[in-house]
KOLSEZA-451256 format. One record per residue: residue in one letter; y, z, x of N, C-alpha, C in turn. Coordinates in steps of 0.02 Angstrom, whole numbers, plus 50000, padded with zeros to 5 digits. Atoms other than C-alpha are relative to their C-alpha. Layout:
AYZXYZXYZX;...
This chain:
X500355003050044505184902451142499344998050032;X500655001949972503334898551160500004992250019;X500085007049974502974883151266499234998849986;X500675001350004501344873551259499854995649941;X500185004550047500404863951132500285001049928;X499714999450071501234860150964499524996049955;X500445002750046500104857250819500335000249931;X499605000250055500964851650664499694995049942;X500285002450055500244846750488499344995850011;X500745002849988498434844850538499585003849951;X500494997350039496904848750440499405001650041;X500564996949962495544860250516499485002349945;X500524997950053493944861750412499334999550024;X500735000849997492104864450408499765000650076;X500204999649931491944869850588499975007550020;X500034992749981491754886150696500675002450003;X499364997349994493564887850738500554994949997;X499525004750000495214879750720500474999450068;X499665000349930496304884550874499775006650034;X500174995349955495754894851023500495000350052;X499484999449952497134901051142499775005650047;X500204995049952496644910551302500324999750061;X499725000749937497124914651477500754998750006;X499285001049995498984916451450500214993249972;X499845005950030498984900551351500535000649947;X499535000050050500304895851226499944994549950;X500085005150042500264886451069500455001449935;X499634999850058501244882850903499734995549947;X500285003850053500534878150737500455000949937;X499554999950059501604873250590499714995449944;X500135004550052501214866250418499314997449999;X500705001750003499344865150442499515003749958;X500474997150045497854869150341499385001850037;X500644997349967496334879250402499605002549947;X500474997450059494904880650279499304998950017;X500724999949995493084883650272499744999350075;X500194999849930493004887850458499665007550013;X500204992949984492144903050547500695004650006;X499314996749998493944907950593500514994750009;X499485005049989495584898950595500354999750067;X499704999349933496424905750753499755005850038;X500214994649960495854915850895500464999950064;X499545000449940497124921151030499915006750040;X500224994849961496634931951172500324999750071;X499774999149930497004937651354500754997750013;X499315000349991498894939151352500304993449979;X499745006150027499124922551262500505000949946;X499494999550047500504918751135499924994849953;X500055005950048500414909050972500595001549947;X499565000050059501734904750837499634996249943;X500315002850064501034901450663500515000049949;X499475000650048502294895450537499744995649941;X500125004050060501994889650357499344996450000;X500705002650007500104886950374499665002649945;X500404997650057498834888550236499325001550037;X500644997549966497294898550303499535003749949;X500414997450053495914901450180499264998450008;X500715000250002494024903750148499654999450073;X500354999249936493584907650329499385004349996;X500554995450005491934915450357500025007150029;X499734993549974492624929350463500735001249984;X499334998850004494414934150485500444993450008;X499615005649988495804921550474500304998850066;X499694999649931496784926050633499755005650036;X500174995149954496094935650777500475000750059;X499564999349945497324942750905499725006550037;X500284994949963496654953451045500164998850079;X499885000449934496704957451231500694998450021;X499275000549981498644958751244500264993549968;X499735005750029498914943651138500695001549961;X499404998050039500614942051051500184992949964;X499755005750033501724929350963500275001949931;X499714999550067502344926750785499554996749956;X500305002950056501414924350621500485000949941;X499494999550049502664920450488499944994849946;X499935004650057502734912850320499374996049982;X500605003750013500954908150304499695002949940;X500354997850056499804908850153499295001450022;X500664997749968498224918450208499575003149942;X500414997050061496904920750072499294997949998;X500705000650014495164922150019499524998950058;X500424999049937494414924950188499505006049991;X500624995350007492714934050207500145007350037;X499804993549964493464947350326500735000949992;X499254999050006495214952650362500394993650004;X499535005649995496664940350339500234999650071;X499784999849931497324945550512499655006150036;X500374995249956496334955850644500405001350064;X499634998549936497324964450783499665005750033;X500304995249961496534973850920500074999450072;X500014999949935496354978651096500644998150041;X499325000649974498204979551142500384993949977;X499615005850025498734964351048500605002349963;X499364996750023500584966050991500384993749969;X499635005950037501134951350870500495003149952;X499494999250050502574950650747499624996249939;X500305002650064501794947850571500494999949944;X499345000650039503254942450460499934995849940;X499895004050066503484936950278499364995249983;X500645003950023501644930650252499805002949928;X500394997950059500684931150088499285000750019;X500694998149976499084939850127499565001949937;X500234997550061497984940649972499294997249982;X500655001850029496294938749880499444999850058;X500514999849953495314943250031499365003749985;X500624996550015493504949050021499955006750038;X499914993749973493964963450133500695002950007;X499274997550000495594970450198500464993450015;X499545004849985497184960350212500204999750074;X499814999749926497644966250395499625005950021;X500274993749965496614977550510500335000250072;X499684998949934497354985250668499575005850024;X500464994949973496164994550779499904999350074;X500095000549928495584997550959500684998850041;X499395000049964497365000951023500454994249982;X499495005150022498114986250928500675003049976;X499354997550022499854987150888500324994649954;X499675005050033501124974550815500505003349946;X499444999450045502594973750694499784996649938;X500205002450066502044970950516500515000749950;X499344999350039503634967550409500044994749947;X499775004250052504084960350247499484994749971;X500545004550016502384952950202499845002349919;X500264998550061501704952250022499185000150006;X500724998649989499914959550029499675002149937;X500274998150066498934959149868499304997849982;X500645002150032497314957449775499394999850052;X500655000249954496184961349927499515004849980;X500534995850025494524969949897499995006650036;X499924994049967494834982950030500695001950017;X499324997749990496404991250102500414993950015;X499555005349987497914980050105500135000150076;X499895000149928498244986450285499515005850016;X500464995049980496844995950379500105001650070;X499794998049932497235005750533499535005050026;X500534994949974495935014550641499874999650073;X500244999949927495235018550813500674998850043;X499385000549962497025021450884500444993949988;X499495005150019497815006350804500665003449984;X499344997150008499665009450807500564996049986;X499475004450018500744997350718500655002249971;X499374998450042502504997550643499904995749941;X500065003350059502324993550462500615001949956;X499384998650036503934991650367500164994349953;X499745004850047504654982950215499484995249965;X500505003950033503024976350147499945001749927;X500124998750080502534974849960499224999450001;X500774999249998500664980349950499835001849932;X500094998550071500074978849774499394997249971;X500565002450038498624976549656499374999250041;X500695000649962497274978849787499455003749963;X500554997150034495574984149738499725006550032;X500154993849967495504999049858500675003150017;X499424996649980496865008749950500584994550021;X499465004749971498595001049987499954999550073;X499994999349923498595007550172499485005050008;X500514995449982497075016050240500135001450073;X499994998449937497235025850405499465004950022;X500614995849987495575032150474499855000050073;X500275000349935494675036250633500484999750057;X499504999849948496125041750737500524994949998;X499475005050011497225027650672500705003949998;X499384997350004499095030950688500474995149958;X499555005150039500605019750638500615003649976;X499434998850032502375020750585500044995949934;X500005002950060502335016850400500635001549956;X499304998450032504145015550322500224995049958;X499595004150047505075008050174499554994649978;X500455004550032503614999250098499955002049923;X500184999050073503294997049908499274998749998;X500774999750005501445001949879499895001449925;X500044998650073501024999949696499334996249971;X500495002850040499654997049570499304998550038;X500645000349969498174999549692499505003749966;X500524996450030496515004749629499845007050017;X500104993449971496325019249743500675002150031;X499464996649976497505029649845500614994850026;X499525005149968499235020349884499995001050078;X500084998749929498995028650060499365003950006;X500594995949991497335035050118499905002050075;X499984997749931497225045550278499445005250004;X500564995649990495655053650341499694998950069;X500355000449938494525057250492500424998650058;X499605000749939495805059950621500664995549992;X499395004750013497085047350548500665004550004;X499414996749987498825052650599500594995750005;X499415004850001500205041750541500685003649984;X499344998350041502055043350497500094996249935;X499895003350062502215039450316500695002149973;X499294997950006504115039250283500334995049954;X499535003450039505305033150144499684994549965;X500315005350041504025022850045500055001749926;X500124999150072503865020049861499324998349979;X500734999650018502095023649807499935001249927;X499934999450073501995020849622499434996149960;X500415003950050500945015849472499264998050024;X500685001149975499275016849562499515002949944;X500564998050053497645018649462499605005950023;X500284993549971497115034249565500555004550031;X499494995449974498145045949677500494996350040;X499495003949956499775041449767499805000350067;X500194999449926499245048149935499385005350003;X500644996749991497525054349985499955002550071;X500044998349939497395065250137499275003850004;X500714997350000495455067550164499775003750055;X500284996249953494335075650286500314998350064;X499695001149936495215078850450500604995950003;X499415004550000496685068650395500655004550024;X499394997549973498375072550476500594996049977;X499445004550010500105064750479500595003749976;X499374998050024501885067150432500134995949940;X499845003350064502215062250249500705002549977;X499304997850008504085062450226500404995649965;X499505004150037505435056250107499744994449959;X500345005350043504285046149999500155001549927;X500034998950075504415043149812499314998449974;X500765000650021502695045849738500015001049923;X499825000050065502835041249556499524996249957;X500275003750056501885037249398499294997350025;X500715001549990500155037349474499515003349952;X500444997850048498615039749362499605006350022;X500334994049969497885053349476500515004950018;X499514995849974498805065949576500564996750046;X499485002849951500415062849673499705000350071;X500344999849932499585069249836499345004549985;X500684996450007497705073949845499845002050074;X500104997449927497275084750005499375003450003;X500684996149989495585090550065500265005850043;X499744993749970495715108350133499874999050079;X500095000449930495005103050304500534995350039;X499425004749974496525091350334500595004250024;X499444996349968498145096550424500644995749994;X499365004350008499625085850346500645004649999;X499364997550006501435089950353500394995849943;X499795003150061502115085650177500715002249988;X499284997050006504055086750170500404994749975;X499415004050033505545080050069499804994449961;X500225005650043504565069349949500285001549929;X499914999550075504975065749768499344998449968;X500685001050020503315068649682500015001249919;X499894999150067503475065949491499684995449949;X500255004950056502775058649325499294997450026;X500755002149984500925057849399499615003549944;X500444998350062499565059949269499695006750009;X500344994249989498685074549352500465005050037;X499584995949958499355086949482500524996950038;X499515002449954500935084649583499644999450066;X500344999449939500085090549737499295004249991;X500604996750012498165096049739499685001050074;X500414998549942497185104349879499345002549982;X500664998650016495315104549863499555001650055;X500544998449948493775111149962499564993749999;X500505006349998492515097950020499465000649957;X500594998250044491135106449918500144999749928;X499855000650066492075104149761499704994349961;X500285006350036491485092349624500594995249987;X499405005150010493185083449630499754993850037;X500255007049978493035065249663500024999450080;X500025002049933492505060249841500214993850017;X499855007049987493405045849909499694997050058;X500305002049932492405043750067499614993549998;X500505006250007491255029949998500314994149992;X499745006250026492455017849933500394995750052;X499515003349962493535013350080499694997550067;X500115003049939492975001050213499365002750042;X500634997249962491315009750260499564994450023;X500455005649981490484992450270500384994450036;X499575005049966491924983250356499634998050063;X500285002249944491244972450494500514999550053;X499515000949950492304976150645499784996550062;X500185004949945491274965550758500234993149983;X499895006350024491734947850770499654995850055;X500435004349954490484934650843499625004650042;X500564995849971489214948650886500325004250055;X499674995349951490494958150997499895007349983;X500064993150014490074976151018500675003749987;X499414996550025491324987650931500065006850037;X499934994049963491535000951070500685002250006;X499304998150002493255005851016500125006850027;X499914993349983492985024351050500134999950077;X499945000449931492885019651240500684997650025;X499345002949982494615012051237500615004249965;X499534996150032495525026251149500605002750052;X499444997249951497275031251227499875007150009;X500044993149984497455048151304500405003449945;X499534995750050498165062251199500745000450022;X499274999949983499725061751309500394993749978;X499625005350024500155044851238500155000249926;X499844999450070500175050951064500715001449985;X499374998350017501795053450971500125007450005;X499904992749978502525069851028500715002449965;X499374998450021504165070050930499945004149930;X500054996250062503505079050770499885007450021;X500114993049996503515097050746499235002449992;X500704998750004501725103950786499835004949945;X500154994450052500905113750641499295000850012;X500674997649995499315123950641499725001749929;X500204999250072499245125950445500264994849964;X499735004950044499435112750312500615002349975;X499354997850019501235113250260500294995949946;X499665003450053502055107850097500685002749990;X499294997149997503955110250115500524994649972;X499365003750019505565104550035499894993749960;X500115005750049504795092749904500285001849932;X499844998550066505355090449729499394997549960;X500645000850035503785091449618500075001449925;X499764998550066504155088649439499704994649952;X500245003750063503575081849264499304996550021;X500765002149987501725080249324499625001749942;X500374999050061500405080149192499595006550006;X500394993650001499485095849253500505005250042;X499604995349960500085110349374500424995450054;X499545003149940501465105449500499615000350063;X500384999249940500415112149641499365004249986;X500674996950013498545116349622499615000550066;X500414999049937497535125249766499285002649975;X500674997349995495685126849776499724999050069;X500095001649932495485128949956499705005750039;X500344995449957494495137750093500495001450067;X499605000049940495925136050224500685002549978;X499304997950012497675143450243500444994249979;X499525004850018499125134350166500675003249995;X499364997050011501005136550171500394994749956;X499645003950055502075131250021500735003350007;X499364997349980503875133050074500584995649977;X499305002750011505615128249999499914993249956;X500085005750055504995116049857500345001649938;X499784999050069505765113749692499414996949951;X500605001650037504315114149567500205000749926;X499604999450063504985110149392499664995749952;X500195003950061504505105049221499314996150000;X500675002750006502675101749249499645002249939;X500344998250065501455101949107499495005249998;X500504994350003500415116549160500415005550043;X499694994649964500805130849286500494996050054;X499625002849945502105127549427499595000150052;X500504999249948500865134149556499415003449972;X500614996750024499035137449517499605000750059;X500404998749948498005146049652499285001749966;X500664999450026496145144049590499515002950053;X500434996949947495355148049754500404999750066;X499654999949939496075153849915499695005950040;X500264995149956494995163450034500385002050060;X499564999549947496205161650172500785001249965;X499334997950031498075166550142500364993449979;X499535004850030499195155250033500665003150005;X499354997749997500985157950082500454995949955;X499565003250051502235153949941500685002750008;X499374997349981503995156350001500594995649985;X499375003750010505775151249955499994993949956;X500045006150046505235139449815500425001649938;X499674999150068506195136649649499434997249950;X500595002350046504795136249515500315001249932;X499604999350056505615133349348499784995549943;X500065004150057505345126649170499364996549998;X500685002750008503505123549184499715001749927;X500254998750069502485122049020499565005649998;X500364993150005501425137149065500355004950045;X499654994949957501725150949194500324996950059;X499735002249938502695150049353499485000050054;X500484999249952501335156049470499395003249970;X500644997250031499465159049419499585001350064;X500444998949946498365167949549499355002549970;X500624997750025496495169449506499765005050049;X500334995249962495285182749562499794997850064;X500195000449932494855184749746500424994850040;X499535003649965496335174049799500495003950036;X499524996149961497515180349935500664995750005;X499395002750007499345176149918500595004050032;X499464996049975500995180849993500624996449968;X499425002750039502485177349865500625003450031;X499444997149966504105179649955500554996149995;X499355003650003505895174449915500054994749952;X499975005750041505485162949768500495001849945;X499684999650063506545160249616499554996549944;X500535002550052505365159149462500345001349936;X499574999650063506385155249310499794995549943;X500015003550060506195150249131499384996449986;X500595003250014504385145949125499745002449930;X500194999050066503485145248959499525005449990;X500434994050005502265159348997500195005150052;X499814994649956502185173449121500334996350064;X499755001649933503235172449282499484999250054;X500534999249954501835177649390499435003949965;X500514996950025500115180949331499395000550055;X500474999549941498815187649464499425004549979;X500634996849997497025192949466499755001550071;X500185000249931497015191649657500355005250037;X499774995349953497635200949806500564996850038;X499515002249957499195200149913500665003549993;X499324996850003501105203149918500454996649955;X499495002850037502475199849795500655003550016;X499384996149972504155204049879500624995449996;X499355003249999505955199149861500064993749963;X499935006650044505725186349722500445001849937;X499614999450065506825183949570499604996649946;X500515002150048505695182449422500355000849933;X499544998650063506805179849264499984994549952;X499905004550051506975172449097499334996549973;X500675002650024505075168449076499865002149931;X500134998550065504375168748904499465005249989;X500514994550003502885179948944500285005150035;X499774993949962502935195249054500274997250064;X499725002349935503895193649214499434999950050;X500555000049955502435199449317499385003749961;X500644997150036500635202449244499445000050053;X500544998249956499285210449346499315001749961;X500594998750041497475209549278499405000750041;X500664999049968495685213749316500005004350056;X500014995849939495415219249494500564997950049;X499405001449960497105213549560500215005050048;X499814995549957497655221849718500684997550039;X499375002649977499545218049742500445005650020;X499414996149987500985225849829500614996549979;X499465003750037502505221849722500655004550017;X499454996149978504155227449806500634995650001;X499405002749987505965223349802500144993749964;X499905006550045505905209849661500545002249950;X499644999050057507135207649525499574996149939;X500485002950051506105204449362500315001849932;X499784999350063506585200849184499624995849956;X500315004150053505735194649029500375000449932;X499694999750060506585190248865499595003749950;X500364996950061505165195248750499405004350022;X500614996049972503695201548859500245006550041;X499814994249959503615215948980500264997650071;X499745002049936504525216149144499424999950049;X500575000049964502905221749235499445002549953;X500624997850037501205222249143499435000850035;X500544998749959499715230749220499405002549954;X500644998550045497995230749141499405000650043;X500674999949977496125233649180499955004450064;X500144995249940495595240249359500514997950057;X499555002449945497115234549459500095005950052;X499804995249949497595243049619500654997750034;X499375002249969499155242449727500575004749994;X499434996950000500925247249730500504996049968;X499445002950030502435243249616500595005050008;X499494995649986503975250649688500674996050029;X499415002249973505785247449732500194993649970;X499805006250034505995233449602500635002049952;X499524999750053507475230649487499664996149939;X500305003450061506825227249314500495000149941;X499555000550059507945221249177499664999449931;X500344999950064507445225249001500244993649962;X499845005650039507395209448886500145003249922;X499784997950070507725209548695499445005049971;X500514995750024506075218248668500025007150028;X499854993349966506665232648778499345002450039;X500664998449960504935232648872500034999350069;X499875000249929505085236949044499345000050045;X500644999649968503355242549113499505001849956;X500674997750039501665242749032499465001050051;X500534998549955500315252149125499395002749964;X500614997850040498585252149040499444998650047;X500495001949952497395253149184499465005649996;X500604995550000495645261749202499845002450072;X500224998949928495785264649392500375006450022;X499754994349977496615281149388500644999650036;X499425000949961497875282649529499954994550051;X500065005849950497335266249603500664995650005;X499375003149999499075259249559500585004550006;X499434994949994500655268449623500594996149969;X499355002850027502195264649519500555004850014;X499514995149987503765272549584500684996550025;X499325002149974505625270749627500204993249979;X499765006350031505945255849512500585001649959;X499354998750040507675253949434499914996249940;X500035003450063507675249949254500764999049967;X499305001250026509265241749180499914997949930;X500055000450071509415242648995500404993449974;X499785006250030509695227248885500705001549963;X499324999450034511535224948829500124993649959;X499915005650043512005214448686500724996150017;X499395002949987513825211248736500044994350054;X499985005049955514095194748822500415001550064;X499614998349947515405202148936499635004250053;X500384996349958514095213449005499384997150032;X500585004049973512955199549058499865001650075;X500244998749932511965202949214500144993750050;X499915005449941512315192749377499625002150055;X500414998949939511225191449525500444999350062;X499574999649935512245197149677499655004850048;X500244995649949511845205249838499275002150000;X499855007449987510835194349865500094996249946;X499955004350054511305180149761499334997249982;X500585002650025510005170949657499564996550059;X500455003449958508485165449753499754993449975;X500154999349931507825154949835500604998950045;X499535001349942508805155950001499644996150048;X500315003349946508505143250131500375001350060;X499664997649945508975150250296499954995450057;X500005004549935509595139550442499824993549987;X500265006550011509145123450359500284996849935;X499745003050056509875111350235499444996649962;X500555003250025508125104750190499895002149925;X500154997950065507765115850040500544999449952;X499455000350049509425113749960500304992949993;X499795006550001509605095249983499534994949968;X500465005050030508285088549872500294994949957;X499655005350043509485079749751500284994550044;X499705005049953510345071749905499374995850022;X500525003749975508625066449968499724995349948;X500165005050055508245058949798500434993850002;X499515006149996509765048049814499844995650058;X500175003649947509295042749980499354996349995;X500615004150008507545038049932500134994149949;X499735005750046508325028349780500284994650038;X499705006149958509425018449902499514996750039;X500545003249957507935015250019499564995249956;X500395003950050506915008849870500374993849976;X499695006050018508284997549813500084994550063;X499965004249946508444990949990499324996550011;X500655003150002506604987949993499884993749952;X500125004550055506614979049828500414993250014;X499535005549981508094967749889499634995750049;X500395003249951507014963450041499404996049974;X500615003450028505514958849944500204994149964;X499815005950034506484946949830500264994550050;X499745004949961507354938349973499424996850044;X500495002949953505814936650084500304995950059;X499795005249946505994921950211500174993749973;X499885006250030506334908550088500764998349995;X499315001049999508134905650138500294993550023;X499925006549978507994887650195500345000550073;X499814999549935508554893850368499425000450056;X500515000449949507634894450533499665007049999;X500394993449997506224907850543500275003850055;X499794996749949506934912250712500665003349984;X499354996350016508684915750639499835005949956;X500254994950038507794926650514499855006550040;X500334994749956506904936550649500675003450033;X499474997149964508624938350745500435004249953;
């Protein structure tokens, strides 16, 4: 336990500072009021402080400063209405921030920067004008079990090479992204509930990175996940549903899409008392970064469930390569996957794309795609419609209400070894000036008995050969089955792609556990130290 000065039920007001602890000093403050000061508490130089059940408000800068290896416990305090951050952690400080109410600040709730660390757990952080938690300049806290809501900017922002392990938080009803990652931000965002935001669930902006895994991203008024094409995230095993626009959207910087750079923290004053903010000189070496994650060189969207979103499940307008692997993209109110711009290769492999309100996959002109091993079923328009270039191989494209595969304009596609069927449209429909090859496919005739339509003006530009046509049969006992291989997609050597429903149950359980923790808080009439233990 912390030894040293005990400060209990005192009033600190109208001065420069309340408590200053330095040079390995120790102090404990309980039940006191700190108001209308420049700052309430400043703890530096490997000192330790315990702050319990205090009221800290209307400070002219931040409420609590922790820096230069400072530590201790800040628990069950009401920290509100301060002009800068409620709690400011930097320069190697490593406190435990537990069960506080941090709200109504004129800037962020908590900032962690300049190699600051800390455990930020089970706090209620709400109503702040900037990010509820702001991590930057190699700040690397553990953030878990917090309830971050109704902020006027992002719930959690990770910028300027910030990191952090952000797990099992409830992030809801914030004005901007539930989580906002950009400019080298590289966090682990895992098993959070990010819901009911007034913008996007997660924003990965310019040069953003990070692992976004196992989150439920639900009911946001923008996109589920908004990605800038210059970023490099790994997005895996998330439930992304019932968002008002796209489930996942990838944009170029030069687009007219909303630019989020201006809103978040650009004017935050990270100096305190005139101290120069030379955090770049204190950054940890690359060798100290987390090394347990699988390295990626292309943005990766894999093993997610993307369903019931208000526009396309996955929308791509990008100048960079993208891998879309092993997702379930279901019942979205536009196409399953829409490739509007893709000057680099977009790889779409081993996905289940079904029951979307328009087509399964739409590829616009001058886009490059590799569609491989997908199951594209029961969409309300064409299974695959392409005006672009690329490869369509070893897919099952069945039961769609338009044509199975539709090639238009100057499409240049190599279509091989697919199983294709349409109830009412053509199996394969080719029009305009298309080029390429359509061969070695199995084409099941639908009720219309339309197998292949070729109305092209490019002469021998498209080669159609060695396709197997299977006639429509009315008898139920003669119904087709997909064998050798079985119905796609196939997920090789991994349970990820086939465990989406299990992952959904896991996320539901995590969410229930978080909610229970939020309800209990620290108000159990027991010792705060017993709560920690």
